[in-house]
mmCIF file as gemmi writes it, N, C-alpha and C atoms, coordinates in Angstrom:
data_model
loop_
_atom_site.group_PDB
_atom_site.id
_atom_site.type_symbol
_atom_site.label_atom_id
_atom_site.label_alt_id
_atom_site.label_comp_id
_atom_site.label_asym_id
_atom_site.label_entity_id
_atom_site.label_seq_id
_atom_site.pdbx_PDB_ins_code
_atom_site.Cartn_x
_atom_site.Cartn_y
_atom_site.Cartn_z
_atom_site.occupancy
_atom_site.B_iso_or_equiv
_atom_site.pdbx_formal_charge
_atom_site.auth_seq_id
_atom_site.auth_asym_id
_atom_site.pdbx_PDB_model_num
ATOM 1 N N . MET Axp A 1 ? -40.684 -4.812 -64.948 1 0 ? 1 A 1
ATOM 2 C CA . MET Axp A 1 ? -39.344 -5.261 -65.181 1 0 ? 1 A 1
ATOM 3 C C . MET Axp A 1 ? -38.326 -4.541 -64.545 1 0 ? 1 A 1
ATOM 4 N N . ALA Axp A 2 ? -38.408 -3.229 -64.598 1 0 ? 2 A 1
ATOM 5 C CA . ALA Axp A 2 ? -37.408 -2.402 -63.847 1 0 ? 2 A 1
ATOM 6 C C . ALA Axp A 2 ? -37.384 -2.64 -62.328 1 0 ? 2 A 1
ATOM 7 N N . LEU Axp A 3 ? -38.616 -2.982 -61.753 1 0 ? 3 A 1
ATOM 8 C CA . LEU Axp A 3 ? -38.614 -3.208 -60.346 1 0 ? 3 A 1
ATOM 9 C C . LEU Axp A 3 ? -37.894 -4.595 -59.982 1 0 ? 3 A 1
ATOM 10 N N . ILE Axp A 4 ? -37.942 -5.587 -60.866 1 0 ? 4 A 1
ATOM 11 C CA . ILE Axp A 4 ? -37.342 -6.722 -60.716 1 0 ? 4 A 1
ATOM 12 C C . ILE Axp A 4 ? -35.738 -6.647 -60.833 1 0 ? 4 A 1
ATOM 13 N N . LEU Axp A 5 ? -35.354 -5.836 -61.816 1 0 ? 5 A 1
ATOM 14 C CA . LEU Axp A 5 ? -33.973 -5.559 -61.903 1 0 ? 5 A 1
ATOM 15 C C . LEU Axp A 5 ? -33.41 -4.843 -60.679 1 0 ? 5 A 1
ATOM 16 N N . ALA Axp A 6 ? -34.138 -4.007 -60.206 1 0 ? 6 A 1
ATOM 17 C CA . ALA Axp A 6 ? -33.771 -3.071 -59.05 1 0 ? 6 A 1
ATOM 18 C C . ALA Axp A 6 ? -33.566 -3.986 -57.906 1 0 ? 6 A 1
ATOM 19 N N . LEU Axp A 7 ? -34.615 -4.868 -57.673 1 0 ? 7 A 1
ATOM 20 C CA . LEU Axp A 7 ? -34.48 -5.746 -56.527 1 0 ? 7 A 1
ATOM 21 C C . LEU Axp A 7 ? -33.332 -6.696 -56.652 1 0 ? 7 A 1
ATOM 22 N N . THR Axp A 8 ? -33.12 -7.22 -57.808 1 0 ? 8 A 1
ATOM 23 C CA . THR Axp A 8 ? -31.943 -8.174 -58.044 1 0 ? 8 A 1
ATOM 24 C C . THR Axp A 8 ? -30.64 -7.487 -57.753 1 0 ? 8 A 1
ATOM 25 N N . ALA Axp A 9 ? -30.596 -6.257 -58.198 1 0 ? 9 A 1
ATOM 26 C CA . ALA Axp A 9 ? -29.247 -5.469 -57.983 1 0 ? 9 A 1
ATOM 27 C C . ALA Axp A 9 ? -29.036 -5.341 -56.466 1 0 ? 9 A 1
ATOM 28 N N . VAL Axp A 10 ? -30.189 -5.112 -55.715 1 0 ? 10 A 1
ATOM 29 C CA . VAL Axp A 10 ? -29.838 -5.012 -54.238 1 0 ? 10 A 1
ATOM 30 C C . VAL Axp A 10 ? -29.683 -6.311 -53.557 1 0 ? 10 A 1
ATOM 31 N N . ALA Axp A 11 ? -30.438 -7.378 -53.952 1 0 ? 11 A 1
ATOM 32 C CA . ALA Axp A 11 ? -30.469 -8.65 -53.238 1 0 ? 11 A 1
ATOM 33 C C . ALA Axp A 11 ? -29.193 -9.429 -53.545 1 0 ? 11 A 1
ATOM 34 N N . LEU Axp A 12 ? -28.707 -9.405 -54.86 1 0 ? 12 A 1
ATOM 35 C CA . LEU Axp A 12 ? -27.59 -10.161 -55.171 1 0 ? 12 A 1
ATOM 36 C C . LEU Axp A 12 ? -26.306 -9.857 -54.299 1 0 ? 12 A 1
ATOM 37 N N . PRO Axp A 13 ? -25.826 -8.688 -54.041 1 0 ? 13 A 1
ATOM 38 C CA . PRO Axp A 13 ? -24.686 -8.51 -53.219 1 0 ? 13 A 1
ATOM 39 C C . PRO Axp A 13 ? -24.874 -9.095 -51.868 1 0 ? 13 A 1
ATOM 40 N N . LEU Axp A 14 ? -25.992 -9.048 -51.363 1 0 ? 14 A 1
ATOM 41 C CA . LEU Axp A 14 ? -26.281 -9.61 -49.987 1 0 ? 14 A 1
ATOM 42 C C . LEU Axp A 14 ? -26.345 -11.125 -50.059 1 0 ? 14 A 1
ATOM 43 N N . ALA Axp A 15 ? -26.698 -11.795 -51.15 1 0 ? 15 A 1
ATOM 44 C CA . ALA Axp A 15 ? -26.747 -13.268 -51.206 1 0 ? 15 A 1
ATOM 45 C C . ALA Axp A 15 ? -25.196 -13.817 -51.284 1 0 ? 15 A 1
ATOM 46 N N . VAL Axp A 16 ? -24.349 -13.043 -51.951 1 0 ? 16 A 1
ATOM 47 C CA . VAL Axp A 16 ? -23.096 -13.6 -52.138 1 0 ? 16 A 1
ATOM 48 C C . VAL Axp A 16 ? -22.034 -13.11 -51.031 1 0 ? 16 A 1
ATOM 49 N N . ALA Axp A 17 ? -22.446 -12.185 -50.141 1 0 ? 17 A 1
ATOM 50 C CA . ALA Axp A 17 ? -21.527 -11.756 -49.199 1 0 ? 17 A 1
ATOM 51 C C . ALA Axp A 17 ? -21.014 -12.906 -48.405 1 0 ? 17 A 1
ATOM 52 N N . PRO Axp A 18 ? -19.637 -12.867 -47.981 1 0 ? 18 A 1
ATOM 53 C CA . PRO Axp A 18 ? -18.979 -13.906 -47.336 1 0 ? 18 A 1
ATOM 54 C C . PRO Axp A 18 ? -19.512 -14.098 -45.927 1 0 ? 18 A 1
ATOM 55 N N . ARG Axp A 19 ? -19.598 -15.35 -45.461 1 0 ? 19 A 1
ATOM 56 C CA . ARG Axp A 19 ? -20.093 -15.639 -44.143 1 0 ? 19 A 1
ATOM 57 C C . ARG Axp A 19 ? -18.898 -15.453 -43.209 1 0 ? 19 A 1
ATOM 58 N N . LYS Axp A 20 ? -19.078 -14.674 -42.05 1 0 ? 20 A 1
ATOM 59 C CA . LYS Axp A 20 ? -18.06 -14.591 -41.149 1 0 ? 20 A 1
ATOM 60 C C . LYS Axp A 20 ? -18.019 -15.761 -40.249 1 0 ? 20 A 1
ATOM 61 N N . ALA Axp A 21 ? -16.721 -16.281 -40.033 1 0 ? 21 A 1
ATOM 62 C CA . ALA Axp A 21 ? -16.549 -17.384 -39.04 1 0 ? 21 A 1
ATOM 63 C C . ALA Axp A 21 ? -16.6 -16.869 -37.666 1 0 ? 21 A 1
ATOM 64 N N . ARG Axp A 22 ? -17.392 -17.454 -36.846 1 0 ? 22 A 1
ATOM 65 C CA . ARG Axp A 22 ? -17.692 -17.042 -35.503 1 0 ? 22 A 1
ATOM 66 C C . ARG Axp A 22 ? -16.599 -17.52 -34.51 1 0 ? 22 A 1
ATOM 67 N N . ALA Axp A 23 ? -16.103 -18.705 -34.767 1 0 ? 23 A 1
ATOM 68 C CA . ALA Axp A 23 ? -15.115 -19.264 -33.789 1 0 ? 23 A 1
ATOM 69 C C . ALA Axp A 23 ? -13.666 -19.181 -34.167 1 0 ? 23 A 1
ATOM 70 N N . GLN Axp A 24 ? -13.459 -18.333 -35.174 1 0 ? 24 A 1
ATOM 71 C CA . GLN Axp A 24 ? -12.142 -18.201 -35.83 1 0 ? 24 A 1
ATOM 72 C C . GLN Axp A 24 ? -11.456 -17.011 -35.656 1 0 ? 24 A 1
ATOM 73 N N . GLY Axp A 25 ? -10.168 -17.044 -35.572 1 0 ? 25 A 1
ATOM 74 C CA . GLY Axp A 25 ? -9.305 -15.922 -35.579 1 0 ? 25 A 1
ATOM 75 C C . GLY Axp A 25 ? -8.822 -15.457 -36.979 1 0 ? 25 A 1
ATOM 76 N N . ALA Axp A 26 ? -8.186 -14.399 -37.124 1 0 ? 26 A 1
ATOM 77 C CA . ALA Axp A 26 ? -7.661 -13.985 -38.475 1 0 ? 26 A 1
ATOM 78 C C . ALA Axp A 26 ? -6.628 -14.934 -39.041 1 0 ? 26 A 1
ATOM 79 N N . ASP Axp A 27 ? -5.824 -15.448 -38.196 1 0 ? 27 A 1
ATOM 80 C CA . ASP Axp A 27 ? -4.694 -16.314 -38.593 1 0 ? 27 A 1
ATOM 81 C C . ASP Axp A 27 ? -4.654 -17.813 -38.102 1 0 ? 27 A 1
ATOM 82 N N . SER Axp A 28 ? -5.747 -18.146 -37.321 1 0 ? 28 A 1
ATOM 83 C CA . SER Axp A 28 ? -5.899 -19.456 -36.897 1 0 ? 28 A 1
ATOM 84 C C . SER Axp A 28 ? -7.344 -19.887 -36.923 1 0 ? 28 A 1
ATOM 85 N N . VAL Axp A 29 ? -7.592 -21.306 -36.933 1 0 ? 29 A 1
ATOM 86 C CA . VAL Axp A 29 ? -8.83 -21.927 -36.827 1 0 ? 29 A 1
ATOM 87 C C . VAL Axp A 29 ? -8.898 -22.929 -35.848 1 0 ? 29 A 1
ATOM 88 N N . VAL Axp A 30 ? -10.074 -23.299 -35.488 1 0 ? 30 A 1
ATOM 89 C CA . VAL Axp A 30 ? -10.266 -24.409 -34.566 1 0 ? 30 A 1
ATOM 90 C C . VAL Axp A 30 ? -10.581 -25.644 -35.416 1 0 ? 30 A 1
ATOM 91 N N . ALA Axp A 31 ? -9.643 -26.685 -35.172 1 0 ? 31 A 1
ATOM 92 C CA . ALA Axp A 31 ? -9.843 -28.024 -35.83 1 0 ? 31 A 1
ATOM 93 C C . ALA Axp A 31 ? -10.004 -29.13 -34.809 1 0 ? 31 A 1
ATOM 94 N N . CYS Axp A 32 ? -10.847 -30.06 -35.171 1 0 ? 32 A 1
ATOM 95 C CA . CYS Axp A 32 ? -11.14 -31.127 -34.207 1 0 ? 32 A 1
ATOM 96 C C . CYS Axp A 32 ? -10.983 -32.418 -34.965 1 0 ? 32 A 1
ATOM 97 N N . GLU Axp A 33 ? -10.665 -33.477 -34.155 1 0 ? 33 A 1
ATOM 98 C CA . GLU Axp A 33 ? -10.447 -34.786 -34.641 1 0 ? 33 A 1
ATOM 99 C C . GLU Axp A 33 ? -11.858 -35.467 -35.056 1 0 ? 33 A 1
ATOM 100 N N . THR Axp A 34 ? -13.001 -34.964 -34.429 1 0 ? 34 A 1
ATOM 101 C CA . THR Axp A 34 ? -14.222 -35.682 -34.784 1 0 ? 34 A 1
ATOM 102 C C . THR Axp A 34 ? -15.193 -34.573 -35.224 1 0 ? 34 A 1
ATOM 103 N N . LEU Axp A 35 ? -16.188 -34.965 -36.065 1 0 ? 35 A 1
ATOM 104 C CA . LEU Axp A 35 ? -17.19 -34.048 -36.579 1 0 ? 35 A 1
ATOM 105 C C . LEU Axp A 35 ? -18.167 -33.534 -35.43 1 0 ? 35 A 1
ATOM 106 N N . ILE Axp A 36 ? -18.338 -34.423 -34.434 1 0 ? 36 A 1
ATOM 107 C CA . ILE Axp A 36 ? -19.237 -34.053 -33.39 1 0 ? 36 A 1
ATOM 108 C C . ILE Axp A 36 ? -18.645 -32.991 -32.482 1 0 ? 36 A 1
ATOM 109 N N . ALA Axp A 37 ? -17.341 -33.065 -32.282 1 0 ? 37 A 1
ATOM 110 C CA . ALA Axp A 37 ? -16.674 -32.018 -31.429 1 0 ? 37 A 1
ATOM 111 C C . ALA Axp A 37 ? -16.713 -30.765 -32.138 1 0 ? 37 A 1
ATOM 112 N N . ALA Axp A 38 ? -16.429 -30.695 -33.482 1 0 ? 38 A 1
ATOM 113 C CA . ALA Axp A 38 ? -16.588 -29.474 -34.205 1 0 ? 38 A 1
ATOM 114 C C . ALA Axp A 38 ? -18.012 -28.914 -34.255 1 0 ? 38 A 1
ATOM 115 N N . ARG Axp A 39 ? -18.946 -29.761 -34.262 1 0 ? 39 A 1
ATOM 116 C CA . ARG Axp A 39 ? -20.315 -29.27 -34.104 1 0 ? 39 A 1
ATOM 117 C C . ARG Axp A 39 ? -20.678 -28.752 -32.922 1 0 ? 39 A 1
ATOM 118 N N . ARG Axp A 40 ? -20.231 -29.361 -31.701 1 0 ? 40 A 1
ATOM 119 C CA . ARG Axp A 40 ? -20.508 -28.836 -30.42 1 0 ? 40 A 1
ATOM 120 C C . ARG Axp A 40 ? -19.903 -27.448 -30.268 1 0 ? 40 A 1
ATOM 121 N N . ILE Axp A 41 ? -18.718 -27.231 -30.621 1 0 ? 41 A 1
ATOM 122 C CA . ILE Axp A 41 ? -18.059 -25.92 -30.591 1 0 ? 41 A 1
ATOM 123 C C . ILE Axp A 41 ? -18.874 -24.892 -31.385 1 0 ? 41 A 1
ATOM 124 N N . ASP Axp A 42 ? -19.154 -25.206 -32.664 1 0 ? 42 A 1
ATOM 125 C CA . ASP Axp A 42 ? -20.014 -24.357 -33.374 1 0 ? 42 A 1
ATOM 126 C C . ASP Axp A 42 ? -21.237 -23.978 -32.785 1 0 ? 42 A 1
ATOM 127 N N . ALA Axp A 43 ? -21.861 -24.926 -32.14 1 0 ? 43 A 1
ATOM 128 C CA . ALA Axp A 43 ? -23.25 -24.576 -31.584 1 0 ? 43 A 1
ATOM 129 C C . ALA Axp A 43 ? -23.065 -23.732 -30.233 1 0 ? 43 A 1
ATOM 130 N N . ALA Axp A 44 ? -21.985 -24.005 -29.429 1 0 ? 44 A 1
ATOM 131 C CA . ALA Axp A 44 ? -21.791 -23.217 -28.343 1 0 ? 44 A 1
ATOM 132 C C . ALA Axp A 44 ? -21.252 -21.868 -28.606 1 0 ? 44 A 1
ATOM 133 N N . ALA Axp A 45 ? -20.598 -21.658 -29.707 1 0 ? 45 A 1
ATOM 134 C CA . ALA Axp A 45 ? -20.063 -20.353 -30.143 1 0 ? 45 A 1
ATOM 135 C C . ALA Axp A 45 ? -21.078 -19.432 -30.805 1 0 ? 45 A 1
ATOM 136 N N . GLY Axp A 46 ? -22.278 -19.9 -30.908 1 0 ? 46 A 1
ATOM 137 C CA . GLY Axp A 46 ? -23.322 -19.262 -31.669 1 0 ? 46 A 1
ATOM 138 C C . GLY Axp A 46 ? -23.607 -17.923 -31.204 1 0 ? 46 A 1
ATOM 139 N N . GLY Axp A 47 ? -23.247 -17.623 -29.891 1 0 ? 47 A 1
ATOM 140 C CA . GLY Axp A 47 ? -23.52 -16.334 -29.285 1 0 ? 47 A 1
ATOM 141 C C . GLY Axp A 47 ? -22.474 -15.272 -29.675 1 0 ? 47 A 1
ATOM 142 N N . GLY Axp A 48 ? -21.453 -15.746 -30.446 1 0 ? 48 A 1
ATOM 143 C CA . GLY Axp A 48 ? -20.382 -14.646 -30.796 1 0 ? 48 A 1
ATOM 144 C C . GLY Axp A 48 ? -19.277 -14.696 -29.857 1 0 ? 48 A 1
ATOM 145 N N . GLY Axp A 49 ? -19.27 -15.372 -28.748 1 0 ? 49 A 1
ATOM 146 C CA . GLY Axp A 49 ? -18.192 -15.313 -27.76 1 0 ? 49 A 1
ATOM 147 C C . GLY Axp A 49 ? -17.091 -16.172 -28.172 1 0 ? 49 A 1
ATOM 148 N N . PRO Axp A 50 ? -16.04 -16.339 -27.333 1 0 ? 50 A 1
ATOM 149 C CA . PRO Axp A 50 ? -14.936 -17.069 -27.738 1 0 ? 50 A 1
ATOM 150 C C . PRO Axp A 50 ? -15.319 -18.568 -27.864 1 0 ? 50 A 1
ATOM 151 N N . ALA Axp A 51 ? -14.571 -19.27 -28.679 1 0 ? 51 A 1
ATOM 152 C CA . ALA Axp A 51 ? -14.956 -20.862 -28.886 1 0 ? 51 A 1
ATOM 153 C C . ALA Axp A 51 ? -14.591 -21.454 -27.541 1 0 ? 51 A 1
ATOM 154 N N . PRO Axp A 52 ? -15.446 -22.36 -27.105 1 0 ? 52 A 1
ATOM 155 C CA . PRO Axp A 52 ? -15.136 -23.155 -25.975 1 0 ? 52 A 1
ATOM 156 C C . PRO Axp A 52 ? -14.097 -24.4 -26.295 1 0 ? 52 A 1
ATOM 157 N N . SER Axp A 53 ? -13.655 -24.895 -25.213 1 0 ? 53 A 1
ATOM 158 C CA . SER Axp A 53 ? -12.678 -26 -25.562 1 0 ? 53 A 1
ATOM 159 C C . SER Axp A 53 ? -13.473 -27.326 -25.551 1 0 ? 53 A 1
ATOM 160 N N . GLU Axp A 54 ? -12.95 -28.186 -26.377 1 0 ? 54 A 1
ATOM 161 C CA . GLU Axp A 54 ? -13.449 -29.593 -26.512 1 0 ? 54 A 1
ATOM 162 C C . GLU Axp A 54 ? -12.437 -30.549 -26.679 1 0 ? 54 A 1
ATOM 163 N N . ALA Axp A 55 ? -12.503 -31.645 -26.093 1 0 ? 55 A 1
ATOM 164 C CA . ALA Axp A 55 ? -11.53 -32.762 -26.169 1 0 ? 55 A 1
ATOM 165 C C . ALA Axp A 55 ? -11.233 -33.076 -27.638 1 0 ? 55 A 1
ATOM 166 N N . GLY Axp A 56 ? -10.006 -33.163 -28.071 1 0 ? 56 A 1
ATOM 167 C CA . GLY Axp A 56 ? -9.656 -33.535 -29.458 1 0 ? 56 A 1
ATOM 168 C C . GLY Axp A 56 ? -9.665 -32.297 -30.401 1 0 ? 56 A 1
ATOM 169 N N . CYS Axp A 57 ? -9.773 -31.073 -29.848 1 0 ? 57 A 1
ATOM 170 C CA . CYS Axp A 57 ? -9.794 -29.84 -30.713 1 0 ? 57 A 1
ATOM 171 C C . CYS Axp A 57 ? -8.611 -29.002 -30.281 1 0 ? 57 A 1
ATOM 172 N N . ARG Axp A 58 ? -8.111 -28.25 -31.264 1 0 ? 58 A 1
ATOM 173 C CA . ARG Axp A 58 ? -7.096 -27.288 -31.045 1 0 ? 58 A 1
ATOM 174 C C . ARG Axp A 58 ? -7.08 -26.205 -32.073 1 0 ? 58 A 1
ATOM 175 N N . ARG Axp A 59 ? -6.433 -25.096 -31.77 1 0 ? 59 A 1
ATOM 176 C CA . ARG Axp A 59 ? -6.199 -24.013 -32.869 1 0 ? 59 A 1
ATOM 177 C C . ARG Axp A 59 ? -5.008 -24.402 -33.613 1 0 ? 59 A 1
ATOM 178 N N . ILE Axp A 60 ? -5.119 -24.206 -34.994 1 0 ? 60 A 1
ATOM 179 C CA . ILE Axp A 60 ? -3.99 -24.399 -35.916 1 0 ? 60 A 1
ATOM 180 C C . ILE Axp A 60 ? -3.924 -23.151 -36.794 1 0 ? 60 A 1
ATOM 181 N N . PRO Axp A 61 ? -2.787 -22.871 -37.37 1 0 ? 61 A 1
ATOM 182 C CA . PRO Axp A 61 ? -2.581 -21.801 -38.258 1 0 ? 61 A 1
ATOM 183 C C . PRO Axp A 61 ? -3.293 -22.068 -39.607 1 0 ? 61 A 1
ATOM 184 N N . ARG Axp A 62 ? -3.883 -21.063 -40.109 1 0 ? 62 A 1
ATOM 185 C CA . ARG Axp A 62 ? -4.538 -21.266 -41.451 1 0 ? 62 A 1
ATOM 186 C C . ARG Axp A 62 ? -3.534 -21.66 -42.484 1 0 ? 62 A 1
ATOM 187 N N . SER Axp A 63 ? -2.205 -21.352 -42.445 1 0 ? 63 A 1
ATOM 188 C CA . SER Axp A 63 ? -1.251 -21.734 -43.338 1 0 ? 63 A 1
ATOM 189 C C . SER Axp A 63 ? -1.041 -23.233 -43.404 1 0 ? 63 A 1
ATOM 190 N N . ALA Axp A 64 ? -1.488 -23.926 -42.409 1 0 ? 64 A 1
ATOM 191 C CA . ALA Axp A 64 ? -1.282 -25.372 -42.232 1 0 ? 64 A 1
ATOM 192 C C . ALA Axp A 64 ? -2.426 -26.243 -42.967 1 0 ? 64 A 1
ATOM 193 N N . ILE Axp A 65 ? -3.484 -25.554 -43.349 1 0 ? 65 A 1
ATOM 194 C CA . ILE Axp A 65 ? -4.553 -26.302 -43.847 1 0 ? 65 A 1
ATOM 195 C C . ILE Axp A 65 ? -4.337 -26.574 -45.39 1 0 ? 65 A 1
ATOM 196 N N . GLY Axp A 66 ? -4.705 -27.745 -45.785 1 0 ? 66 A 1
ATOM 197 C CA . GLY Axp A 66 ? -4.555 -28.303 -47.037 1 0 ? 66 A 1
ATOM 198 C C . GLY Axp A 66 ? -5.907 -28.481 -47.685 1 0 ? 66 A 1
ATOM 199 N N . ALA Axp A 67 ? -6.084 -29.499 -48.585 1 0 ? 67 A 1
ATOM 200 C CA . ALA Axp A 67 ? -7.272 -29.703 -49.271 1 0 ? 67 A 1
ATOM 201 C C . ALA Axp A 67 ? -8.263 -30.426 -48.448 1 0 ? 67 A 1
ATOM 202 N N . VAL Axp A 68 ? -9.554 -30.289 -49.083 1 0 ? 68 A 1
ATOM 203 C CA . VAL Axp A 68 ? -10.712 -30.93 -48.438 1 0 ? 68 A 1
ATOM 204 C C . VAL Axp A 68 ? -10.725 -32.457 -48.716 1 0 ? 68 A 1
ATOM 205 N N . GLU Axp A 69 ? -10.894 -33.267 -47.641 1 0 ? 69 A 1
ATOM 206 C CA . GLU Axp A 69 ? -10.99 -34.687 -47.816 1 0 ? 69 A 1
ATOM 207 C C . GLU Axp A 69 ? -12.356 -35.185 -47.755 1 0 ? 69 A 1
ATOM 208 N N . GLN Axp A 70 ? -13.28 -34.539 -46.807 1 0 ? 70 A 1
ATOM 209 C CA . GLN Axp A 70 ? -14.625 -35.043 -46.518 1 0 ? 70 A 1
ATOM 210 C C . GLN Axp A 70 ? -15.516 -33.67 -46.313 1 0 ? 70 A 1
ATOM 211 N N . ARG Axp A 71 ? -16.717 -33.707 -46.621 1 0 ? 71 A 1
ATOM 212 C CA . ARG Axp A 71 ? -17.644 -32.642 -46.298 1 0 ? 71 A 1
ATOM 213 C C . ARG Axp A 71 ? -18.945 -33.25 -45.643 1 0 ? 71 A 1
ATOM 214 N N . ALA Axp A 72 ? -19.443 -32.365 -44.959 1 0 ? 72 A 1
ATOM 215 C CA . ALA Axp A 72 ? -20.724 -32.776 -44.259 1 0 ? 72 A 1
ATOM 216 C C . ALA Axp A 72 ? -21.661 -31.494 -44.191 1 0 ? 72 A 1
ATOM 217 N N . LEU Axp A 73 ? -22.946 -31.643 -44.156 1 0 ? 73 A 1
ATOM 218 C CA . LEU Axp A 73 ? -23.897 -30.581 -43.984 1 0 ? 73 A 1
ATOM 219 C C . LEU Axp A 73 ? -24.769 -30.964 -42.792 1 0 ? 73 A 1
ATOM 220 N N . ILE Axp A 74 ? -24.732 -30.212 -41.604 1 0 ? 74 A 1
ATOM 221 C CA . ILE Axp A 74 ? -25.54 -30.514 -40.613 1 0 ? 74 A 1
ATOM 222 C C . ILE Axp A 74 ? -26.272 -29.247 -40.191 1 0 ? 74 A 1
ATOM 223 N N . GLY Axp A 75 ? -27.728 -29.315 -40.182 1 0 ? 75 A 1
ATOM 224 C CA . GLY Axp A 75 ? -28.499 -28.285 -39.869 1 0 ? 75 A 1
ATOM 225 C C . GLY Axp A 75 ? -28.275 -27.076 -40.741 1 0 ? 75 A 1
ATOM 226 N N . GLY Axp A 76 ? -27.832 -27.243 -41.895 1 0 ? 76 A 1
ATOM 227 C CA . GLY Axp A 76 ? -27.576 -26.214 -42.836 1 0 ? 76 A 1
ATOM 228 C C . GLY Axp A 76 ? -26.142 -25.552 -42.703 1 0 ? 76 A 1
ATOM 229 N N . ALA Axp A 77 ? -25.354 -26.049 -41.721 1 0 ? 77 A 1
ATOM 230 C CA . ALA Axp A 77 ? -23.936 -25.513 -41.636 1 0 ? 77 A 1
ATOM 231 C C . ALA Axp A 77 ? -22.993 -26.504 -42.274 1 0 ? 77 A 1
ATOM 232 N N . PRO Axp A 78 ? -22.079 -25.978 -43.017 1 0 ? 78 A 1
ATOM 233 C CA . PRO Axp A 78 ? -21.072 -26.882 -43.793 1 0 ? 78 A 1
ATOM 234 C C . PRO Axp A 78 ? -19.886 -27.129 -42.935 1 0 ? 78 A 1
ATOM 235 N N . TYR Axp A 79 ? -19.422 -28.371 -42.89 1 0 ? 79 A 1
ATOM 236 C CA . TYR Axp A 79 ? -18.34 -28.673 -42.153 1 0 ? 79 A 1
ATOM 237 C C . TYR Axp A 79 ? -17.376 -29.426 -43.157 1 0 ? 79 A 1
ATOM 238 N N . GLU Axp A 80 ? -16.069 -29.16 -43.106 1 0 ? 80 A 1
ATOM 239 C CA . GLU Axp A 80 ? -15.079 -29.892 -43.89 1 0 ? 80 A 1
ATOM 240 C C . GLU Axp A 80 ? -13.915 -30.454 -43.186 1 0 ? 80 A 1
ATOM 241 N N . CYS Axp A 81 ? -13.575 -31.657 -43.461 1 0 ? 81 A 1
ATOM 242 C CA . CYS Axp A 81 ? -12.415 -32.271 -42.912 1 0 ? 81 A 1
ATOM 243 C C . CYS Axp A 81 ? -11.251 -32.014 -43.855 1 0 ? 81 A 1
ATOM 244 N N . MET Axp A 82 ? -10.226 -31.351 -43.448 1 0 ? 82 A 1
ATOM 245 C CA . MET Axp A 82 ? -9.217 -30.88 -44.278 1 0 ? 82 A 1
ATOM 246 C C . MET Axp A 82 ? -7.883 -31.407 -43.868 1 0 ? 82 A 1
ATOM 247 N N . THR Axp A 83 ? -7.08 -31.512 -44.818 1 0 ? 83 A 1
ATOM 248 C CA . THR Axp A 83 ? -5.716 -32.199 -44.577 1 0 ? 83 A 1
ATOM 249 C C . THR Axp A 83 ? -4.884 -31.086 -43.798 1 0 ? 83 A 1
ATOM 250 N N . ILE Axp A 84 ? -4.121 -31.44 -42.947 1 0 ? 84 A 1
ATOM 251 C CA . ILE Axp A 84 ? -3.309 -30.527 -42.191 1 0 ? 84 A 1
ATOM 252 C C . ILE Axp A 84 ? -1.873 -30.902 -42.36 1 0 ? 84 A 1
ATOM 253 N N . ALA Axp A 85 ? -1.066 -29.887 -42.703 1 0 ? 85 A 1
ATOM 254 C CA . ALA Axp A 85 ? 0.4 -30.037 -42.968 1 0 ? 85 A 1
ATOM 255 C C . ALA Axp A 85 ? 1.058 -30.867 -41.837 1 0 ? 85 A 1
ATOM 256 N N . ASP Axp A 86 ? 1.763 -31.992 -42.05 1 0 ? 86 A 1
ATOM 257 C CA . ASP Axp A 86 ? 2.454 -32.834 -41.095 1 0 ? 86 A 1
ATOM 258 C C . ASP Axp A 86 ? 1.351 -33.325 -40.045 1 0 ? 86 A 1
ATOM 259 N N . GLY Axp A 87 ? 0.11 -33.519 -40.527 1 0 ? 87 A 1
ATOM 260 C CA . GLY Axp A 87 ? -0.971 -33.966 -39.531 1 0 ? 87 A 1
ATOM 261 C C . GLY Axp A 87 ? -1.328 -35.383 -39.681 1 0 ? 87 A 1
ATOM 262 N N . GLY Axp A 88 ? -1.125 -36.102 -40.832 1 0 ? 88 A 1
ATOM 263 C CA . GLY Axp A 88 ? -1.521 -37.496 -40.917 1 0 ? 88 A 1
ATOM 264 C C . GLY Axp A 88 ? -2.983 -37.536 -41.562 1 0 ? 88 A 1
ATOM 265 N N . ARG Axp A 89 ? -4.019 -37.489 -40.585 1 0 ? 89 A 1
ATOM 266 C CA . ARG Axp A 89 ? -5.313 -37.459 -41.054 1 0 ? 89 A 1
ATOM 267 C C . ARG Axp A 89 ? -5.951 -36.167 -41.002 1 0 ? 89 A 1
ATOM 268 N N . CYS Axp A 90 ? -7.083 -36.013 -41.643 1 0 ? 90 A 1
ATOM 269 C CA . CYS Axp A 90 ? -7.721 -34.721 -41.783 1 0 ? 90 A 1
ATOM 270 C C . CYS Axp A 90 ? -8.46 -34.434 -40.343 1 0 ? 90 A 1
ATOM 271 N N . LEU Axp A 91 ? -8.681 -33.138 -40.255 1 0 ? 91 A 1
ATOM 272 C CA . LEU Axp A 91 ? -9.199 -32.544 -39.092 1 0 ? 91 A 1
ATOM 273 C C . LEU Axp A 91 ? -10.456 -31.796 -39.544 1 0 ? 91 A 1
ATOM 274 N N . TRP Axp A 92 ? -11.496 -31.782 -38.631 1 0 ? 92 A 1
ATOM 275 C CA . TRP Axp A 92 ? -12.719 -31.024 -39.058 1 0 ? 92 A 1
ATOM 276 C C . TRP Axp A 92 ? -12.666 -29.592 -38.622 1 0 ? 92 A 1
ATOM 277 N N . ILE Axp A 93 ? -12.807 -28.585 -39.575 1 0 ? 93 A 1
ATOM 278 C CA . ILE Axp A 93 ? -12.601 -27.342 -39.304 1 0 ? 93 A 1
ATOM 279 C C . ILE Axp A 93 ? -14.063 -26.739 -38.831 1 0 ? 93 A 1
ATOM 280 N N . VAL Axp A 94 ? -13.997 -25.944 -37.793 1 0 ? 94 A 1
ATOM 281 C CA . VAL Axp A 94 ? -15.176 -25.295 -37.224 1 0 ? 94 A 1
ATOM 282 C C . VAL Axp A 94 ? -15.532 -24.115 -38.175 1 0 ? 94 A 1
ATOM 283 N N . PRO Axp A 95 ? -16.845 -24.037 -38.721 1 0 ? 95 A 1
ATOM 284 C CA . PRO Axp A 95 ? -17.041 -22.83 -39.628 1 0 ? 95 A 1
ATOM 285 C C . PRO Axp A 95 ? -17.092 -21.479 -38.879 1 0 ? 95 A 1
């Protein structure tokens, strides 16, 4: 029983640690008009390098992001289409 508690105490902080965004800056995110464009950028940025450019995508300030309108899960990666201040329709945020 003590062994299970010890393993839980070690594993729990690792399981709830925040995921680091690979294609994002501290004060801005990459937002795309289509989910496929967001997915392409996420896949290409997997090496940890700078996010590549894709038609219909741009950097926006984090402060302009509003509520989630749509969600999708592709290959285990979560994507959210979020309202953007003065934006009209939602944009897909690259995780």
